[in-house]
mmCIF file of the N, C-alpha and C atoms, coordinates in Angstrom:
data_MODEL
# 
_entry.id   MODEL 
# 
loop_
_atom_site.group_PDB 
_atom_site.id 
_atom_site.type_symbol 
_atom_site.label_atom_id 
_atom_site.label_alt_id 
_atom_site.label_comp_id 
_atom_site.label_asym_id 
_atom_site.label_entity_id 
_atom_site.label_seq_id 
_atom_site.pdbx_PDB_ins_code 
_atom_site.Cartn_x 
_atom_site.Cartn_y 
_atom_site.Cartn_z 
_atom_site.occupancy 
_atom_site.B_iso_or_equiv 
_atom_site.pdbx_formal_charge 
_atom_site.auth_seq_id 
_atom_site.auth_comp_id 
_atom_site.auth_asym_id 
_atom_site.auth_atom_id 
_atom_site.pdbx_PDB_model_num 
ATOM 1   N N  . UNK A 1 1  ? -68.446 56.223  -75.538 1.00 0.00 ? 1  UNK A N  1 
ATOM 2   C CA . UNK A 1 1  ? -67.955 56.410  -74.197 1.00 0.00 ? 1  UNK A CA 1 
ATOM 3   C C  . UNK A 1 1  ? -67.674 57.895  -73.980 1.00 0.00 ? 1  UNK A C  1 
ATOM 4   N N  . UNK A 1 2  ? -68.092 58.396  -72.860 1.00 0.00 ? 2  UNK A N  1 
ATOM 5   C CA . UNK A 1 2  ? -67.888 59.803  -72.533 1.00 0.00 ? 2  UNK A CA 1 
ATOM 6   C C  . UNK A 1 2  ? -66.522 59.959  -71.883 1.00 0.00 ? 2  UNK A C  1 
ATOM 7   N N  . UNK A 1 3  ? -65.756 60.927  -72.376 1.00 0.00 ? 3  UNK A N  1 
ATOM 8   C CA . UNK A 1 3  ? -64.428 61.175  -71.832 1.00 0.00 ? 3  UNK A CA 1 
ATOM 9   C C  . UNK A 1 3  ? -64.385 62.549  -71.183 1.00 0.00 ? 3  UNK A C  1 
ATOM 10  N N  . UNK A 1 4  ? -63.541 62.670  -70.170 1.00 0.00 ? 4  UNK A N  1 
ATOM 11  C CA . UNK A 1 4  ? -63.371 63.955  -69.502 1.00 0.00 ? 4  UNK A CA 1 
ATOM 12  C C  . UNK A 1 4  ? -62.702 64.947  -70.451 1.00 0.00 ? 4  UNK A C  1 
ATOM 13  N N  . UNK A 1 5  ? -63.059 66.196  -70.302 1.00 0.00 ? 5  UNK A N  1 
ATOM 14  C CA . UNK A 1 5  ? -62.434 67.238  -71.112 1.00 0.00 ? 5  UNK A CA 1 
ATOM 15  C C  . UNK A 1 5  ? -61.042 67.477  -70.559 1.00 0.00 ? 5  UNK A C  1 
ATOM 16  N N  . UNK A 1 6  ? -60.054 67.366  -71.416 1.00 0.00 ? 6  UNK A N  1 
ATOM 17  C CA . UNK A 1 6  ? -58.684 67.539  -70.953 1.00 0.00 ? 6  UNK A CA 1 
ATOM 18  C C  . UNK A 1 6  ? -58.217 68.976  -71.169 1.00 0.00 ? 6  UNK A C  1 
ATOM 19  N N  . UNK A 1 7  ? -57.029 69.256  -70.675 1.00 0.00 ? 7  UNK A N  1 
ATOM 20  C CA . UNK A 1 7  ? -56.480 70.608  -70.718 1.00 0.00 ? 7  UNK A CA 1 
ATOM 21  C C  . UNK A 1 7  ? -56.357 71.122  -72.144 1.00 0.00 ? 7  UNK A C  1 
ATOM 22  N N  . UNK A 1 8  ? -55.930 70.253  -73.053 1.00 0.00 ? 8  UNK A N  1 
ATOM 23  C CA . UNK A 1 8  ? -55.743 70.687  -74.431 1.00 0.00 ? 8  UNK A CA 1 
ATOM 24  C C  . UNK A 1 8  ? -57.062 71.127  -75.053 1.00 0.00 ? 8  UNK A C  1 
ATOM 25  N N  . UNK A 1 9  ? -58.134 70.380  -74.771 1.00 0.00 ? 9  UNK A N  1 
ATOM 26  C CA . UNK A 1 9  ? -59.432 70.745  -75.328 1.00 0.00 ? 9  UNK A CA 1 
ATOM 27  C C  . UNK A 1 9  ? -59.906 72.077  -74.760 1.00 0.00 ? 9  UNK A C  1 
ATOM 28  N N  . UNK A 1 10 ? -59.660 72.307  -73.478 1.00 0.00 ? 10 UNK A N  1 
ATOM 29  C CA . UNK A 1 10 ? -60.024 73.581  -72.866 1.00 0.00 ? 10 UNK A CA 1 
ATOM 30  C C  . UNK A 1 10 ? -59.258 74.718  -73.528 1.00 0.00 ? 10 UNK A C  1 
ATOM 31  N N  . UNK A 1 11 ? -57.968 74.500  -73.780 1.00 0.00 ? 11 UNK A N  1 
ATOM 32  C CA . UNK A 1 11 ? -57.148 75.518  -74.439 1.00 0.00 ? 11 UNK A CA 1 
ATOM 33  C C  . UNK A 1 11 ? -57.679 75.811  -75.839 1.00 0.00 ? 11 UNK A C  1 
ATOM 34  N N  . UNK A 1 12 ? -58.009 74.770  -76.583 1.00 0.00 ? 12 UNK A N  1 
ATOM 35  C CA . UNK A 1 12 ? -58.518 74.951  -77.946 1.00 0.00 ? 12 UNK A CA 1 
ATOM 36  C C  . UNK A 1 12 ? -59.839 75.714  -77.916 1.00 0.00 ? 12 UNK A C  1 
ATOM 37  N N  . UNK A 1 13 ? -60.699 75.380  -76.973 1.00 0.00 ? 13 UNK A N  1 
ATOM 38  C CA . UNK A 1 13 ? -61.980 76.080  -76.848 1.00 0.00 ? 13 UNK A CA 1 
ATOM 39  C C  . UNK A 1 13 ? -61.752 77.554  -76.552 1.00 0.00 ? 13 UNK A C  1 
ATOM 40  N N  . UNK A 1 14 ? -60.846 77.843  -75.604 1.00 0.00 ? 14 UNK A N  1 
ATOM 41  C CA . UNK A 1 14 ? -60.537 79.239  -75.288 1.00 0.00 ? 14 UNK A CA 1 
ATOM 42  C C  . UNK A 1 14 ? -59.939 79.956  -76.491 1.00 0.00 ? 14 UNK A C  1 
ATOM 43  N N  . UNK A 1 15 ? -59.099 79.270  -77.234 1.00 0.00 ? 15 UNK A N  1 
ATOM 44  C CA . UNK A 1 15 ? -58.487 79.860  -78.428 1.00 0.00 ? 15 UNK A CA 1 
ATOM 45  C C  . UNK A 1 15 ? -59.546 80.163  -79.485 1.00 0.00 ? 15 UNK A C  1 
ATOM 46  N N  . UNK A 1 16 ? -60.490 79.253  -79.672 1.00 0.00 ? 16 UNK A N  1 
ATOM 47  C CA . UNK A 1 16 ? -61.564 79.480  -80.642 1.00 0.00 ? 16 UNK A CA 1 
ATOM 48  C C  . UNK A 1 16 ? -62.411 80.686  -80.245 1.00 0.00 ? 16 UNK A C  1 
ATOM 49  N N  . UNK A 1 17 ? -62.715 80.806  -78.948 1.00 0.00 ? 17 UNK A N  1 
ATOM 50  C CA . UNK A 1 17 ? -63.489 81.958  -78.480 1.00 0.00 ? 17 UNK A CA 1 
ATOM 51  C C  . UNK A 1 17 ? -62.706 83.249  -78.713 1.00 0.00 ? 17 UNK A C  1 
ATOM 52  N N  . UNK A 1 18 ? -61.398 83.205  -78.449 1.00 0.00 ? 18 UNK A N  1 
ATOM 53  C CA . UNK A 1 18 ? -60.561 84.383  -78.656 1.00 0.00 ? 18 UNK A CA 1 
ATOM 54  C C  . UNK A 1 18 ? -60.528 84.768  -80.130 1.00 0.00 ? 18 UNK A C  1 
ATOM 55  N N  . UNK A 1 19 ? -60.383 83.791  -81.001 1.00 0.00 ? 19 UNK A N  1 
ATOM 56  C CA . UNK A 1 19 ? -60.329 84.078  -82.436 1.00 0.00 ? 19 UNK A CA 1 
ATOM 57  C C  . UNK A 1 19 ? -61.638 84.711  -82.895 1.00 0.00 ? 19 UNK A C  1 
ATOM 58  N N  . UNK A 1 20 ? -62.752 84.231  -82.362 1.00 0.00 ? 20 UNK A N  1 
ATOM 59  C CA . UNK A 1 20 ? -64.038 84.842  -82.692 1.00 0.00 ? 20 UNK A CA 1 
ATOM 60  C C  . UNK A 1 20 ? -64.093 86.301  -82.274 1.00 0.00 ? 20 UNK A C  1 
ATOM 61  N N  . UNK A 1 21 ? -63.591 86.582  -81.063 1.00 0.00 ? 21 UNK A N  1 
ATOM 62  C CA . UNK A 1 21 ? -63.577 87.962  -80.586 1.00 0.00 ? 21 UNK A CA 1 
ATOM 63  C C  . UNK A 1 21 ? -62.597 88.809  -81.390 1.00 0.00 ? 21 UNK A C  1 
ATOM 64  N N  . UNK A 1 22 ? -61.467 88.217  -81.770 1.00 0.00 ? 22 UNK A N  1 
ATOM 65  C CA . UNK A 1 22 ? -60.483 88.948  -82.571 1.00 0.00 ? 22 UNK A CA 1 
ATOM 66  C C  . UNK A 1 22 ? -61.066 89.288  -83.939 1.00 0.00 ? 22 UNK A C  1 
ATOM 67  N N  . UNK A 1 23 ? -61.799 88.354  -84.521 1.00 0.00 ? 23 UNK A N  1 
ATOM 68  C CA . UNK A 1 23 ? -62.430 88.596  -85.818 1.00 0.00 ? 23 UNK A CA 1 
ATOM 69  C C  . UNK A 1 23 ? -63.422 89.751  -85.717 1.00 0.00 ? 23 UNK A C  1 
ATOM 70  N N  . UNK A 1 24 ? -64.220 89.734  -84.655 1.00 0.00 ? 24 UNK A N  1 
ATOM 71  C CA . UNK A 1 24 ? -65.186 90.814  -84.439 1.00 0.00 ? 24 UNK A CA 1 
ATOM 72  C C  . UNK A 1 24 ? -64.446 92.144  -84.275 1.00 0.00 ? 24 UNK A C  1 
ATOM 73  N N  . UNK A 1 25 ? -63.348 92.129  -83.516 1.00 0.00 ? 25 UNK A N  1 
ATOM 74  C CA . UNK A 1 25 ? -62.561 93.339  -83.309 1.00 0.00 ? 25 UNK A CA 1 
ATOM 75  C C  . UNK A 1 25 ? -62.040 93.884  -84.635 1.00 0.00 ? 25 UNK A C  1 
ATOM 76  N N  . UNK A 1 26 ? -61.502 93.004  -85.463 1.00 0.00 ? 26 UNK A N  1 
ATOM 77  C CA . UNK A 1 26 ? -60.934 93.440  -86.744 1.00 0.00 ? 26 UNK A CA 1 
ATOM 78  C C  . UNK A 1 26 ? -62.007 94.085  -87.613 1.00 0.00 ? 26 UNK A C  1 
ATOM 79  N N  . UNK A 1 27 ? -63.186 93.480  -87.648 1.00 0.00 ? 27 UNK A N  1 
ATOM 80  C CA . UNK A 1 27 ? -64.270 94.056  -88.447 1.00 0.00 ? 27 UNK A CA 1 
ATOM 81  C C  . UNK A 1 27 ? -64.667 95.432  -87.926 1.00 0.00 ? 27 UNK A C  1 
ATOM 82  N N  . UNK A 1 28 ? -64.766 95.560  -86.592 1.00 0.00 ? 28 UNK A N  1 
ATOM 83  C CA . UNK A 1 28 ? -65.140 96.848  -86.004 1.00 0.00 ? 28 UNK A CA 1 
ATOM 84  C C  . UNK A 1 28 ? -64.024 97.865  -86.200 1.00 0.00 ? 28 UNK A C  1 
ATOM 85  N N  . UNK A 1 29 ? -62.783 97.425  -86.029 1.00 0.00 ? 29 UNK A N  1 
ATOM 86  C CA . UNK A 1 29 ? -61.637 98.329  -86.156 1.00 0.00 ? 29 UNK A CA 1 
ATOM 87  C C  . UNK A 1 29 ? -61.582 98.938  -87.551 1.00 0.00 ? 29 UNK A C  1 
ATOM 88  N N  . UNK A 1 30 ? -61.755 98.116  -88.551 1.00 0.00 ? 30 UNK A N  1 
ATOM 89  C CA . UNK A 1 30 ? -61.666 98.629  -89.918 1.00 0.00 ? 30 UNK A CA 1 
ATOM 90  C C  . UNK A 1 30 ? -62.916 99.379  -90.357 1.00 0.00 ? 30 UNK A C  1 
ATOM 91  N N  . UNK A 1 31 ? -63.995 99.264  -89.587 1.00 0.00 ? 31 UNK A N  1 
ATOM 92  C CA . UNK A 1 31 ? -65.173 100.065 -89.902 1.00 0.00 ? 31 UNK A CA 1 
ATOM 93  C C  . UNK A 1 31 ? -65.045 101.465 -89.304 1.00 0.00 ? 31 UNK A C  1 
ATOM 94  N N  . UNK A 1 32 ? -64.066 101.651 -88.371 1.00 0.00 ? 32 UNK A N  1 
ATOM 95  C CA . UNK A 1 32 ? -63.796 102.970 -87.803 1.00 0.00 ? 32 UNK A CA 1 
ATOM 96  C C  . UNK A 1 32 ? -64.644 103.323 -86.604 1.00 0.00 ? 32 UNK A C  1 
ATOM 97  N N  . UNK A 1 33 ? -65.310 102.364 -85.985 1.00 0.00 ? 33 UNK A N  1 
ATOM 98  C CA . UNK A 1 33 ? -66.191 102.635 -84.851 1.00 0.00 ? 33 UNK A CA 1 
ATOM 99  C C  . UNK A 1 33 ? -65.460 102.344 -83.541 1.00 0.00 ? 33 UNK A C  1 
ATOM 100 N N  . UNK A 1 34 ? -65.365 103.327 -82.675 1.00 0.00 ? 34 UNK A N  1 
ATOM 101 C CA . UNK A 1 34 ? -64.879 103.166 -81.301 1.00 0.00 ? 34 UNK A CA 1 
ATOM 102 C C  . UNK A 1 34 ? -63.624 102.301 -81.203 1.00 0.00 ? 34 UNK A C  1 
ATOM 103 N N  . UNK A 1 35 ? -62.565 102.730 -81.801 1.00 0.00 ? 35 UNK A N  1 
ATOM 104 C CA . UNK A 1 35 ? -61.342 101.941 -81.873 1.00 0.00 ? 35 UNK A CA 1 
ATOM 105 C C  . UNK A 1 35 ? -60.734 101.674 -80.498 1.00 0.00 ? 35 UNK A C  1 
ATOM 106 N N  . UNK A 1 36 ? -60.610 102.711 -79.682 1.00 0.00 ? 36 UNK A N  1 
ATOM 107 C CA . UNK A 1 36 ? -59.896 102.559 -78.408 1.00 0.00 ? 36 UNK A CA 1 
ATOM 108 C C  . UNK A 1 36 ? -60.597 101.583 -77.468 1.00 0.00 ? 36 UNK A C  1 
ATOM 109 N N  . UNK A 1 37 ? -61.911 101.659 -77.385 1.00 0.00 ? 37 UNK A N  1 
ATOM 110 C CA . UNK A 1 37 ? -62.659 100.755 -76.500 1.00 0.00 ? 37 UNK A CA 1 
ATOM 111 C C  . UNK A 1 37 ? -62.445 99.301  -76.920 1.00 0.00 ? 37 UNK A C  1 
ATOM 112 N N  . UNK A 1 38 ? -62.553 99.028  -78.188 1.00 0.00 ? 38 UNK A N  1 
ATOM 113 C CA . UNK A 1 38 ? -62.410 97.662  -78.671 1.00 0.00 ? 38 UNK A CA 1 
ATOM 114 C C  . UNK A 1 38 ? -60.966 97.184  -78.592 1.00 0.00 ? 38 UNK A C  1 
ATOM 115 N N  . UNK A 1 39 ? -60.024 98.100  -78.731 1.00 0.00 ? 39 UNK A N  1 
ATOM 116 C CA . UNK A 1 39 ? -58.622 97.729  -78.587 1.00 0.00 ? 39 UNK A CA 1 
ATOM 117 C C  . UNK A 1 39 ? -58.345 97.267  -77.161 1.00 0.00 ? 39 UNK A C  1 
ATOM 118 N N  . UNK A 1 40 ? -58.900 97.973  -76.185 1.00 0.00 ? 40 UNK A N  1 
ATOM 119 C CA . UNK A 1 40 ? -58.733 97.565  -74.782 1.00 0.00 ? 40 UNK A CA 1 
ATOM 120 C C  . UNK A 1 40 ? -59.363 96.194  -74.548 1.00 0.00 ? 40 UNK A C  1 
ATOM 121 N N  . UNK A 1 41 ? -60.531 95.970  -75.123 1.00 0.00 ? 41 UNK A N  1 
ATOM 122 C CA . UNK A 1 41 ? -61.207 94.679  -74.962 1.00 0.00 ? 41 UNK A CA 1 
ATOM 123 C C  . UNK A 1 41 ? -60.367 93.539  -75.527 1.00 0.00 ? 41 UNK A C  1 
ATOM 124 N N  . UNK A 1 42 ? -59.805 93.736  -76.702 1.00 0.00 ? 42 UNK A N  1 
ATOM 125 C CA . UNK A 1 42 ? -59.026 92.662  -77.322 1.00 0.00 ? 42 UNK A CA 1 
ATOM 126 C C  . UNK A 1 42 ? -57.744 92.418  -76.542 1.00 0.00 ? 42 UNK A C  1 
ATOM 127 N N  . UNK A 1 43 ? -57.137 93.458  -75.985 1.00 0.00 ? 43 UNK A N  1 
ATOM 128 C CA . UNK A 1 43 ? -55.932 93.269  -75.175 1.00 0.00 ? 43 UNK A CA 1 
ATOM 129 C C  . UNK A 1 43 ? -56.256 92.495  -73.896 1.00 0.00 ? 43 UNK A C  1 
ATOM 130 N N  . UNK A 1 44 ? -57.409 92.748  -73.305 1.00 0.00 ? 44 UNK A N  1 
ATOM 131 C CA . UNK A 1 44 ? -57.827 91.976  -72.129 1.00 0.00 ? 44 UNK A CA 1 
ATOM 132 C C  . UNK A 1 44 ? -58.030 90.509  -72.490 1.00 0.00 ? 44 UNK A C  1 
ATOM 133 N N  . UNK A 1 45 ? -58.597 90.252  -73.650 1.00 0.00 ? 45 UNK A N  1 
ATOM 134 C CA . UNK A 1 45 ? -58.800 88.873  -74.089 1.00 0.00 ? 45 UNK A CA 1 
ATOM 135 C C  . UNK A 1 45 ? -57.468 88.175  -74.343 1.00 0.00 ? 45 UNK A C  1 
ATOM 136 N N  . UNK A 1 46 ? -56.492 88.896  -74.892 1.00 0.00 ? 46 UNK A N  1 
ATOM 137 C CA . UNK A 1 46 ? -55.161 88.315  -75.099 1.00 0.00 ? 46 UNK A CA 1 
ATOM 138 C C  . UNK A 1 46 ? -54.541 87.951  -73.754 1.00 0.00 ? 46 UNK A C  1 
ATOM 139 N N  . UNK A 1 47 ? -54.676 88.828  -72.777 1.00 0.00 ? 47 UNK A N  1 
ATOM 140 C CA . UNK A 1 47 ? -54.140 88.549  -71.444 1.00 0.00 ? 47 UNK A CA 1 
ATOM 141 C C  . UNK A 1 47 ? -54.816 87.329  -70.825 1.00 0.00 ? 47 UNK A C  1 
ATOM 142 N N  . UNK A 1 48 ? -56.132 87.227  -70.962 1.00 0.00 ? 48 UNK A N  1 
ATOM 143 C CA . UNK A 1 48 ? -56.852 86.070  -70.418 1.00 0.00 ? 48 UNK A CA 1 
ATOM 144 C C  . UNK A 1 48 ? -56.385 84.778  -71.083 1.00 0.00 ? 48 UNK A C  1 
ATOM 145 N N  . UNK A 1 49 ? -56.213 84.825  -72.392 1.00 0.00 ? 49 UNK A N  1 
ATOM 146 C CA . UNK A 1 49 ? -55.767 83.649  -73.129 1.00 0.00 ? 49 UNK A CA 1 
ATOM 147 C C  . UNK A 1 49 ? -54.377 83.231  -72.670 1.00 0.00 ? 49 UNK A C  1 
ATOM 148 N N  . UNK A 1 50 ? -53.501 84.194  -72.481 1.00 0.00 ? 50 UNK A N  1 
ATOM 149 C CA . UNK A 1 50 ? -52.143 83.887  -72.019 1.00 0.00 ? 50 UNK A CA 1 
ATOM 150 C C  . UNK A 1 50 ? -52.163 83.291  -70.617 1.00 0.00 ? 50 UNK A C  1 
ATOM 151 N N  . UNK A 1 51 ? -53.051 83.775  -69.758 1.00 0.00 ? 51 UNK A N  1 
ATOM 152 C CA . UNK A 1 51 ? -53.132 83.233  -68.401 1.00 0.00 ? 51 UNK A CA 1 
ATOM 153 C C  . UNK A 1 51 ? -53.695 81.814  -68.412 1.00 0.00 ? 51 UNK A C  1 
ATOM 154 N N  . UNK A 1 52 ? -54.594 81.527  -69.325 1.00 0.00 ? 52 UNK A N  1 
ATOM 155 C CA . UNK A 1 52 ? -55.196 80.195  -69.402 1.00 0.00 ? 52 UNK A CA 1 
ATOM 156 C C  . UNK A 1 52 ? -54.212 79.150  -69.906 1.00 0.00 ? 52 UNK A C  1 
ATOM 157 N N  . UNK A 1 53 ? -53.263 79.570  -70.697 1.00 0.00 ? 53 UNK A N  1 
ATOM 158 C CA . UNK A 1 53 ? -52.343 78.622  -71.327 1.00 0.00 ? 53 UNK A CA 1 
ATOM 159 C C  . UNK A 1 53 ? -51.093 78.438  -70.478 1.00 0.00 ? 53 UNK A C  1 
ATOM 160 N N  . UNK A 1 54 ? -50.880 77.217  -70.055 1.00 0.00 ? 54 UNK A N  1 
ATOM 161 C CA . UNK A 1 54 ? -49.634 76.870  -69.379 1.00 0.00 ? 54 UNK A CA 1 
ATOM 162 C C  . UNK A 1 54 ? -48.738 76.275  -70.459 1.00 0.00 ? 54 UNK A C  1 
ATOM 163 N N  . UNK A 1 55 ? -48.011 77.143  -71.135 1.00 0.00 ? 55 UNK A N  1 
ATOM 164 C CA . UNK A 1 55 ? -47.250 76.721  -72.308 1.00 0.00 ? 55 UNK A CA 1 
ATOM 165 C C  . UNK A 1 55 ? -46.189 75.685  -71.971 1.00 0.00 ? 55 UNK A C  1 
ATOM 166 N N  . UNK A 1 56 ? -45.579 75.815  -70.803 1.00 0.00 ? 56 UNK A N  1 
ATOM 167 C CA . UNK A 1 56 ? -44.550 74.851  -70.422 1.00 0.00 ? 56 UNK A CA 1 
ATOM 168 C C  . UNK A 1 56 ? -45.167 73.465  -70.257 1.00 0.00 ? 56 UNK A C  1 
ATOM 169 N N  . UNK A 1 57 ? -46.338 73.393  -69.627 1.00 0.00 ? 57 UNK A N  1 
ATOM 170 C CA . UNK A 1 57 ? -46.999 72.099  -69.450 1.00 0.00 ? 57 UNK A CA 1 
ATOM 171 C C  . UNK A 1 57 ? -47.453 71.544  -70.797 1.00 0.00 ? 57 UNK A C  1 
ATOM 172 N N  . UNK A 1 58 ? -47.930 72.403  -71.691 1.00 0.00 ? 58 UNK A N  1 
ATOM 173 C CA . UNK A 1 58 ? -48.310 71.938  -73.025 1.00 0.00 ? 58 UNK A CA 1 
ATOM 174 C C  . UNK A 1 58 ? -47.112 71.343  -73.756 1.00 0.00 ? 58 UNK A C  1 
ATOM 175 N N  . UNK A 1 59 ? -45.951 71.976  -73.630 1.00 0.00 ? 59 UNK A N  1 
ATOM 176 C CA . UNK A 1 59 ? -44.740 71.460  -74.270 1.00 0.00 ? 59 UNK A CA 1 
ATOM 177 C C  . UNK A 1 59 ? -44.354 70.105  -73.681 1.00 0.00 ? 59 UNK A C  1 
ATOM 178 N N  . UNK A 1 60 ? -44.437 69.970  -72.361 1.00 0.00 ? 60 UNK A N  1 
ATOM 179 C CA . UNK A 1 60 ? -44.120 68.700  -71.701 1.00 0.00 ? 60 UNK A CA 1 
ATOM 180 C C  . UNK A 1 60 ? -45.080 67.611  -72.170 1.00 0.00 ? 60 UNK A C  1 
ATOM 181 N N  . UNK A 1 61 ? -46.373 67.934  -72.204 1.00 0.00 ? 61 UNK A N  1 
ATOM 182 C CA . UNK A 1 61 ? -47.373 66.961  -72.647 1.00 0.00 ? 61 UNK A CA 1 
ATOM 183 C C  . UNK A 1 61 ? -47.139 66.552  -74.098 1.00 0.00 ? 61 UNK A C  1 
ATOM 184 N N  . UNK A 1 62 ? -46.788 67.508  -74.947 1.00 0.00 ? 62 UNK A N  1 
ATOM 185 C CA . UNK A 1 62 ? -46.536 67.207  -76.356 1.00 0.00 ? 62 UNK A CA 1 
ATOM 186 C C  . UNK A 1 62 ? -45.319 66.294  -76.504 1.00 0.00 ? 62 UNK A C  1 
ATOM 187 N N  . UNK A 1 63 ? -44.258 66.590  -75.765 1.00 0.00 ? 63 UNK A N  1 
ATOM 188 C CA . UNK A 1 63 ? -43.061 65.751  -75.819 1.00 0.00 ? 63 UNK A CA 1 
ATOM 189 C C  . UNK A 1 63 ? -43.378 64.329  -75.356 1.00 0.00 ? 63 UNK A C  1 
ATOM 190 N N  . UNK A 1 64 ? -44.166 64.218  -74.287 1.00 0.00 ? 64 UNK A N  1 
ATOM 191 C CA . UNK A 1 64 ? -44.552 62.899  -73.780 1.00 0.00 ? 64 UNK A CA 1 
ATOM 192 C C  . UNK A 1 64 ? -45.363 62.141  -74.829 1.00 0.00 ? 64 UNK A C  1 
ATOM 193 N N  . UNK A 1 65 ? -46.278 62.834  -75.485 1.00 0.00 ? 65 UNK A N  1 
ATOM 194 C CA . UNK A 1 65 ? -47.090 62.217  -76.532 1.00 0.00 ? 65 UNK A CA 1 
ATOM 195 C C  . UNK A 1 65 ? -46.200 61.712  -77.676 1.00 0.00 ? 65 UNK A C  1 
ATOM 196 N N  . UNK A 1 66 ? -45.240 62.546  -78.088 1.00 0.00 ? 66 UNK A N  1 
ATOM 197 C CA . UNK A 1 66 ? -44.331 62.145  -79.175 1.00 0.00 ? 66 UNK A CA 1 
ATOM 198 C C  . UNK A 1 66 ? -43.486 60.947  -78.776 1.00 0.00 ? 66 UNK A C  1 
ATOM 199 N N  . UNK A 1 67 ? -43.004 60.927  -77.537 1.00 0.00 ? 67 UNK A N  1 
ATOM 200 C CA . UNK A 1 67 ? -42.200 59.802  -77.069 1.00 0.00 ? 67 UNK A CA 1 
ATOM 201 C C  . UNK A 1 67 ? -43.028 58.520  -77.035 1.00 0.00 ? 67 UNK A C  1 
ATOM 202 N N  . UNK A 1 68 ? -44.266 58.621  -76.561 1.00 0.00 ? 68 UNK A N  1 
ATOM 203 C CA . UNK A 1 68 ? -45.144 57.445  -76.534 1.00 0.00 ? 68 UNK A CA 1 
ATOM 204 C C  . UNK A 1 68 ? -45.423 56.940  -77.946 1.00 0.00 ? 68 UNK A C  1 
ATOM 205 N N  . UNK A 1 69 ? -45.670 57.861  -78.869 1.00 0.00 ? 69 UNK A N  1 
ATOM 206 C CA . UNK A 1 69 ? -45.934 57.480  -80.258 1.00 0.00 ? 69 UNK A CA 1 
ATOM 207 C C  . UNK A 1 69 ? -44.712 56.791  -80.868 1.00 0.00 ? 69 UNK A C  1 
ATOM 208 N N  . UNK A 1 70 ? -43.522 57.341  -80.614 1.00 0.00 ? 70 UNK A N  1 
ATOM 209 C CA . UNK A 1 70 ? -42.290 56.735  -81.120 1.00 0.00 ? 70 UNK A CA 1 
ATOM 210 C C  . UNK A 1 70 ? -42.062 55.356  -80.515 1.00 0.00 ? 70 UNK A C  1 
ATOM 211 N N  . UNK A 1 71 ? -42.328 55.219  -79.225 1.00 0.00 ? 71 UNK A N  1 
ATOM 212 C CA . UNK A 1 71 ? -42.159 53.936  -78.551 1.00 0.00 ? 71 UNK A CA 1 
ATOM 213 C C  . UNK A 1 71 ? -43.095 52.887  -79.141 1.00 0.00 ? 71 UNK A C  1 
ATOM 214 N N  . UNK A 1 72 ? -44.339 53.266  -79.376 1.00 0.00 ? 72 UNK A N  1 
ATOM 215 C CA . UNK A 1 72 ? -45.295 52.322  -79.956 1.00 0.00 ? 72 UNK A CA 1 
ATOM 216 C C  . UNK A 1 72 ? -44.878 51.946  -81.380 1.00 0.00 ? 72 UNK A C  1 
ATOM 217 N N  . UNK A 1 73 ? -44.378 52.898  -82.134 1.00 0.00 ? 73 UNK A N  1 
ATOM 218 C CA . UNK A 1 73 ? -43.912 52.606  -83.492 1.00 0.00 ? 73 UNK A CA 1 
ATOM 219 C C  . UNK A 1 73 ? -42.715 51.667  -83.446 1.00 0.00 ? 73 UNK A C  1 
ATOM 220 N N  . UNK A 1 74 ? -41.805 51.879  -82.500 1.00 0.00 ? 74 UNK A N  1 
ATOM 221 C CA . UNK A 1 74 ? -40.645 50.999  -82.350 1.00 0.00 ? 74 UNK A CA 1 
ATOM 222 C C  . UNK A 1 74 ? -41.074 49.591  -81.965 1.00 0.00 ? 74 UNK A C  1 
ATOM 223 N N  . UNK A 1 75 ? -42.068 49.485  -81.092 1.00 0.00 ? 75 UNK A N  1 
ATOM 224 C CA . UNK A 1 75 ? -42.561 48.163  -80.686 1.00 0.00 ? 75 UNK A CA 1 
ATOM 225 C C  . UNK A 1 75 ? -43.163 47.430  -81.878 1.00 0.00 ? 75 UNK A C  1 
ATOM 226 N N  . UNK A 1 76 ? -43.925 48.129  -82.691 1.00 0.00 ? 76 UNK A N  1 
ATOM 227 C CA . UNK A 1 76 ? -44.526 47.509  -83.874 1.00 0.00 ? 76 UNK A CA 1 
ATOM 228 C C  . UNK A 1 76 ? -43.457 47.082  -84.872 1.00 0.00 ? 76 UNK A C  1 
ATOM 229 N N  . UNK A 1 77 ? -42.426 47.905  -85.036 1.00 0.00 ? 77 UNK A N  1 
ATOM 230 C CA . UNK A 1 77 ? -41.353 47.597  -85.987 1.00 0.00 ? 77 UNK A CA 1 
ATOM 231 C C  . UNK A 1 77 ? -40.517 46.407  -85.547 1.00 0.00 ? 77 UNK A C  1 
ATOM 232 N N  . UNK A 1 78 ? -40.349 46.244  -84.226 1.00 0.00 ? 78 UNK A N  1 
ATOM 233 C CA . UNK A 1 78 ? -39.465 45.182  -83.740 1.00 0.00 ? 78 UNK A CA 1 
ATOM 234 C C  . UNK A 1 78 ? -40.214 43.897  -83.386 1.00 0.00 ? 78 UNK A C  1 
ATOM 235 N N  . UNK A 1 79 ? -41.521 43.892  -83.591 1.00 0.00 ? 79 UNK A N  1 
ATOM 236 C CA . UNK A 1 79 ? -42.288 42.683  -83.280 1.00 0.00 ? 79 UNK A CA 1 
ATOM 237 C C  . UNK A 1 79 ? -41.864 41.559  -84.224 1.00 0.00 ? 79 UNK A C  1 
ATOM 238 N N  . UNK A 1 80 ? -41.623 40.393  -83.677 1.00 0.00 ? 80 UNK A N  1 
ATOM 239 C CA . UNK A 1 80 ? -41.112 39.290  -84.495 1.00 0.00 ? 80 UNK A CA 1 
ATOM 240 C C  . UNK A 1 80 ? -42.219 38.404  -85.045 1.00 0.00 ? 80 UNK A C  1 
ATOM 241 N N  . UNK A 1 81 ? -43.414 38.588  -84.618 1.00 0.00 ? 81 UNK A N  1 
ATOM 242 C CA . UNK A 1 81 ? -44.488 37.727  -85.117 1.00 0.00 ? 81 UNK A CA 1 
ATOM 243 C C  . UNK A 1 81 ? -45.118 38.293  -86.295 1.00 0.00 ? 81 UNK A C  1 
# 
């Protein structure tokens, strides 16, 4: 069954892309080539990543997930059959 891409998956995808760019930056930085240009690029990517992430909503979603998981565990524990 095909499922819609949710916010968390989009965040993870953006994070993976950022990590790839950060890795490339680190390799270039330590090779000594054009440090300032690449530093600006990585800072722009950090800003984009921060704008993409609604951390408050992620925290709310995580809390809701934990509450649902706890509720289901409680239901299983209290089942009398």
